[in-house]
C-alpha positions in Angstrom: 139.8 -15.6 363.8 143.5 -16.4 363.2 143.6 -16.7 360.4 142.4 -13.2 359.7 145.1 -11.9 362.2 147.6 -13.7 360.3 146.5 -12.5 356.7 146.6 -8.8 358.2 150.2 -9.3 359.5 151.4 -11.1 356.2 149.6 -8.3 354.2 151.4 -5.9 355.8 154.9 -7.6 355.7 154.6 -7.8 352.4 154.0 -3.8 351.9 156.6 -2.7 354.4 158.9 -5.5 351.8 157.2 -4.0 349.1 158.4 -0.5 350.3 162.4 -1.5 351.3 163.1 -3.3 348.5 161.5 0.2 346.4 163.3 2.0 348.8 166.6 0.1 347.5 166.3 0.8 344.3 166.3 4.1 344.0 169.9 4.6 346.5 171.1 1.5 343.2 170.1 3.5 340.8 171.0 7.0 342.2 174.4 5.0 342.8 173.9 3.5 338.8 174.1 7.6 337.9 177.0 8.4 339.8 179.4 5.9 339.2 178.0 6.3 335.4 178.4 9.8 335.6 182.4 9.3 336.6 183.1 6.6 333.8 182.3 9.3 331.5 184.5 11.9 333.1 187.2 9.9 333.4 186.9 8.7 329.7 186.4 12.4 328.3 189.8 13.3 330.6 191.6 10.0 328.8 190.5 11.5 325.4 191.4 15.2 326.0 195.0 14.2 327.5 196.3 11.0 324.3 194.4 14.1 322.2 196.6 16.1 323.8 200.0 14.2 323.5 198.9 13.3 319.7 199.0 17.0 319.1 201.8 18.3 321.2 204.2 17.9 318.5 202.8 20.6 316.5 203.0 23.2 318.7 206.7 23.0 320.0 208.1 26.4 318.7 210.5 27.1 315.4 210.4 29.5 312.7 207.3 30.4 311.3 207.9 30.4 307.5 205.5 32.9 306.9 206.4 35.8 309.0 210.0 34.9 308.6 210.6 33.6 305.7 213.7 32.3 304.5 216.9 34.1 303.6 218.4 33.1 300.7 221.8 33.1 299.6 
């Protein structure tokens, strides 16, 4: 009779442990998705900043040849 009670207790322990592990994996997956989103945002922000630095020299104001053609002497 003791073996039967022990078996039931052991089975209950395994069910609790499986439920706890399933919950842990769900939380870990959610955290992984959040971290991936954070890293992607950082990466794309850096690419935008690099693009802005590379294009900046072409955005400086200067004479526009099609509006103000150079005067010939």
